[in-house]
C-alpha positions in Angstrom: 102.5 -33.2 163.4 103.9 -36.7 163.3 102.1 -40.0 163.6 102.8 -40.4 167.1 101.6 -36.9 168.4 97.6 -36.9 169.2 95.6 -33.9 167.8 94.7 -31.2 170.0 91.0 -31.3 171.4 90.4 -28.2 169.3 91.6 -29.9 166.2 89.6 -33.1 167.1 86.5 -30.9 167.8 87.1 -29.0 164.4 87.1 -32.0 162.4 84.1 -33.3 164.3 82.2 -30.4 163.5 82.9 -30.6 159.6 81.7 -34.1 159.5 78.7 -34.4 161.9 76.0 -34.1 159.5 77.2 -36.7 157.1 78.2 -39.1 160.2 74.6 -38.8 161.5 73.2 -39.7 157.9 75.5 -42.7 158.3 74.1 -43.8 161.7 71.7 -46.6 162.4 68.7 -45.2 163.7 69.0 -46.2 167.3 72.8 -44.8 167.4 71.7 -41.6 165.8 68.8 -41.1 168.4 71.4 -41.6 171.2 73.7 -39.1 169.5 70.8 -36.6 169.1 70.0 -37.0 172.8 73.7 -36.5 173.9 73.8 -33.3 171.9 70.4 -32.1 173.2 71.9 -32.7 176.7 75.0 -30.7 176.1 73.0 -27.6 174.7 70.8 -27.9 177.8 73.8 -27.5 179.9 75.2 -24.7 177.9 71.8 -22.9 178.1 71.9 -23.8 181.9 75.4 -22.1 182.4 74.8 -19.0 180.2 71.2 -17.9 180.1 70.9 -16.1 183.4 73.5 -13.7 182.4 72.1 -13.2 178.6 69.5 -10.1 177.8 67.2 -10.6 175.2 67.4 -14.4 174.9 64.8 -17.0 175.8 65.2 -20.3 176.9 63.6 -21.5 173.8 65.8 -19.3 171.3 69.0 -20.7 173.6 68.2 -24.2 173.1 67.4 -23.8 169.4 71.1 -22.7 168.7 72.2 -26.4 169.5 75.3 -25.3 171.1 78.0 -27.7 171.6 81.2 -28.0 173.6 84.0 -27.6 171.2 86.8 -29.6 172.9 88.6 -26.4 174.1 87.8 -24.9 177.9 88.4 -21.7 179.3 90.9 -20.9 182.1 88.8 -22.2 184.7 87.7 -25.2 182.9 84.2 -23.8 181.4 83.8 -25.2 178.1 84.1 -22.7 175.1 80.7 -23.6 173.2 80.3 -23.2 169.2 77.7 -24.1 166.5 78.4 -24.6 163.0 75.8 -23.9 160.2 76.5 -24.8 156.9 74.6 -25.7 153.6 73.0 -29.1 154.6 75.1 -32.2 153.1 73.6 -33.4 150.1 71.8 -30.2 149.2 71.9 -29.2 145.6 75.3 -27.2 144.6 75.0 -23.4 144.0 75.4 -22.2 140.6 78.9 -22.5 139.5 79.7 -24.7 142.4 81.3 -21.9 144.4 82.5 -23.1 147.6 80.7 -21.7 150.7 82.4 -18.7 152.2 83.7 -19.2 155.8 82.7 -16.9 158.2 83.9 -16.6 162.0 81.5 -14.7 164.4 82.9 -14.4 167.9 80.8 -12.9 170.8 81.9 -11.9 174.4 85.4 -11.7 173.9 85.0 -9.1 176.9 82.8 -10.9 179.6 81.1 -7.8 180.8 79.6 -7.3 177.4 76.7 -9.6 177.7 74.7 -8.4 174.8 77.8 -9.3 172.3 76.9 -13.2 173.3 73.1 -12.4 172.9 73.4 -11.1 169.7 75.7 -14.1 168.5 73.2 -16.4 169.8 70.2 -14.7 168.1 72.3 -14.6 165.0 72.7 -18.5 164.9 68.9 -18.7 164.7 69.0 -16.5 161.6 71.7 -18.0 159.9 69.8 -21.6 160.4 66.5 -20.0 158.8 68.3 -18.8 155.7 66.9 -20.6 152.2 63.7 -21.7 154.1 61.4 -19.4 152.6 63.5 -17.3 150.2 62.6 -17.4 146.5 66.2 -16.8 145.5 68.7 -18.9 147.8 71.6 -16.7 149.5 74.8 -17.6 148.2 76.3 -20.6 150.6 78.1 -19.7 153.8 79.7 -21.8 156.3 79.1 -20.0 159.6 81.1 -20.9 162.8 79.6 -19.1 166.1 81.3 -18.8 169.2 79.4 -16.9 171.1 81.1 -16.9 174.5 84.7 -16.5 174.1 85.4 -15.6 177.7 83.0 -17.4 179.8 84.8 -16.9 183.0 84.5 -13.2 182.7 80.8 -13.3 181.7 79.8 -15.9 184.3 81.9 -14.2 187.2 79.8 -12.8 190.4 80.2 -9.4 188.5 81.0 -9.9 184.9 84.6 -8.7 183.9 86.3 -7.3 180.9 89.0 -9.6 181.6 89.3 -13.3 181.7 90.2 -15.3 185.1 93.7 -14.7 184.8 93.1 -11.0 184.4 94.1 -10.9 180.7 92.2 -8.8 178.0 91.9 -11.4 175.3 91.8 -8.6 172.6 95.3 -7.6 173.7 96.6 -11.2 173.4 96.9 -12.1 170.0 100.6 -12.4 168.3 100.5 -9.2 166.1 104.0 -8.2 164.6 105.9 -6.3 167.3 104.0 -7.8 170.1 106.6 -8.3 172.7 107.9 -4.6 172.3 104.6 -2.8 171.4 102.1 -4.4 173.8 103.7 -3.5 177.2 104.3 0.0 176.2 100.9 0.6 174.7 99.5 -0.8 178.1 102.0 1.3 180.2 101.9 4.5 178.4 98.6 4.6 176.5 96.0 2.7 179.0 98.2 3.7 182.1 98.3 0.3 183.4 94.8 0.0 183.4 94.1 -3.6 184.6 91.1 -4.1 182.2 93.5 -4.0 179.4 96.5 -6.0 180.4 97.6 -7.8 177.5 99.2 -10.7 179.6 102.8 -11.7 179.7 103.1 -13.0 176.2 100.7 -13.5 173.2 98.3 -16.5 173.1 99.3 -17.1 177.1 95.5 -17.9 177.3 93.6 -20.7 176.7 90.6 -18.8 175.1 92.8 -16.7 172.6 94.6 -19.9 171.9 91.6 -21.7 171.0 90.4 -18.6 168.8 93.9 -18.6 166.8 93.3 -22.1 166.5 90.3 -21.4 164.6 92.0 -18.8 162.6 94.5 -21.5 161.5 92.3 -24.6 161.2 88.8 -23.0 160.0 90.6 -20.2 157.7 87.6 -18.1 158.1 87.4 -15.3 155.2 85.5 -13.1 157.2 85.5 -12.4 161.0 82.7 -10.9 162.8 83.6 -9.7 166.5 80.8 -8.5 168.6 81.6 -6.0 171.3 79.7 -3.2 173.1 79.0 -0.2 173.9 80.5 2.4 171.7 77.5 2.2 169.3 79.5 2.1 166.1 81.2 -0.2 163.5 84.9 -0.8 162.9 86.7 -2.6 160.2 90.2 -3.9 159.6 91.7 -5.6 156.6 90.7 -5.7 152.6 87.8 -4.8 150.9 85.6 -1.7 151.4 83.8 -1.9 154.8 80.2 -1.9 155.2 78.8 1.5 155.6 76.2 0.3 158.2 74.6 -2.5 160.0 71.2 -1.6 161.1 71.6 2.0 162.9 75.2 1.3 163.5 77.5 3.3 161.3 81.2 3.0 160.2 83.7 5.0 162.3 87.1 3.4 162.1 88.6 3.2 165.7 92.1 2.2 164.7 94.3 -0.7 165.9 96.3 -1.5 168.6 99.0 -4.2 169.5 97.3 -7.8 170.3 93.9 -6.9 169.0 92.0 -9.4 167.0 91.4 -6.6 164.3 95.1 -6.2 164.1 96.0 -9.6 163.9 93.4 -10.9 161.8 92.7 -7.8 159.7 96.1 -6.3 159.0 98.4 -9.2 159.6 96.6 -12.0 158.2 94.7 -10.0 155.4 91.2 -11.3 156.7 88.5 -8.8 156.9 87.3 -8.1 160.4 84.4 -6.4 160.9 83.7 -5.1 164.6 80.2 -4.6 165.9 80.0 -2.5 168.9 76.4 -2.3 170.1 75.0 0.4 171.8 74.6 -1.1 175.4 76.4 -4.0 177.0 73.4 -5.1 179.3 70.3 -3.9 177.0 70.1 -5.9 173.6 68.5 -3.8 170.6 65.0 -4.5 169.5 64.2 -7.4 167.4 63.8 -5.5 164.4 67.4 -4.1 165.0 68.9 -7.4 165.3 67.5 -8.5 162.1 68.3 -5.2 160.4 72.1 -5.7 161.3 71.8 -9.4 160.1 70.1 -8.1 156.8 72.7 -5.5 156.0 75.8 -7.8 156.9 74.3 -10.3 154.5 73.9 -7.8 151.9 77.4 -6.6 152.1 78.8 -10.2 152.2 76.9 -10.7 148.9 78.1 -7.7 147.1 81.8 -7.3 148.8 83.0 -11.1 149.3 80.9 -13.2 147.1 81.2 -11.2 143.8 84.4 -13.2 142.6 86.6 -10.7 144.9 89.3 -12.5 146.8 88.4 -12.1 150.6 91.8 -13.7 151.8 93.9 -11.0 149.7 96.2 -9.3 152.0 96.5 -5.5 152.9 99.3 -3.5 153.0 100.2 -0.8 156.0 98.5 -0.5 159.1 96.3 2.6 160.9 97.8 4.3 163.8 96.8 2.9 167.3 93.2 4.2 168.0 90.9 4.6 171.1 91.0 1.9 173.7 88.2 -0.8 172.7 
């Protein structure tokens, strides 16, 4: 980027998220109060937009997430909200000064999978609560939550899998050979199913471009993509996958052109855990929400935070699998 080129909204927001805590600490009290009030107003606006569609999330739980606009918007101009949860600025460094593991959690890539957004929101609360009452602190993690990647689909009069342009965002990522493979897969394997149209070109959609920017700028070492309603776990990329998260068991579904698992796990070598909840409209019980979180954290601690390289590449790819 040259000196005359302004940064993209997503890049600006990314830098703002990284420095928000330290910036507030340096503000005069009156300025900090104004900033806090504006942030609270943004969270209220996010909850006003989303809450009526989200099962199993109370208004208090939604407000506690402190969602903020990322600076990016959907095809119809709806803000793409996010929340960073990281080790508090000035907190004691962990043993060995290990840098935090960067984890990106994405919900509601498909707008009709309402529970995917709800689970991401509920997990923001669990991430924020870590370390409060724990005798042995967890290894540090920098979480970035994007609970609703496809707000246009989620907020449509009848929620839709695709975005406002009719594109399946989970077919729109720039996997190798996309131009040849994605149209053939859509025509032959899905028989031109409009719910799985990959678009005319990879990253044609503002929502997929925003997530791609997060892969480039945030550089996650783990991606957790939440879907419904297959009731299983899927995994792409390096490392041994988790055997289970709560009641969900590993059942690898394969990859296909343009999917996030193919792009992140096989092309970029970043582990991608795909959660397929049992139901798209009904949330699992609170105990199951917590059990899935606990199992994910345990797997992260043993597989990604044990000195292994979570960014190591992976050779080869699996054959195309079921249409997720």
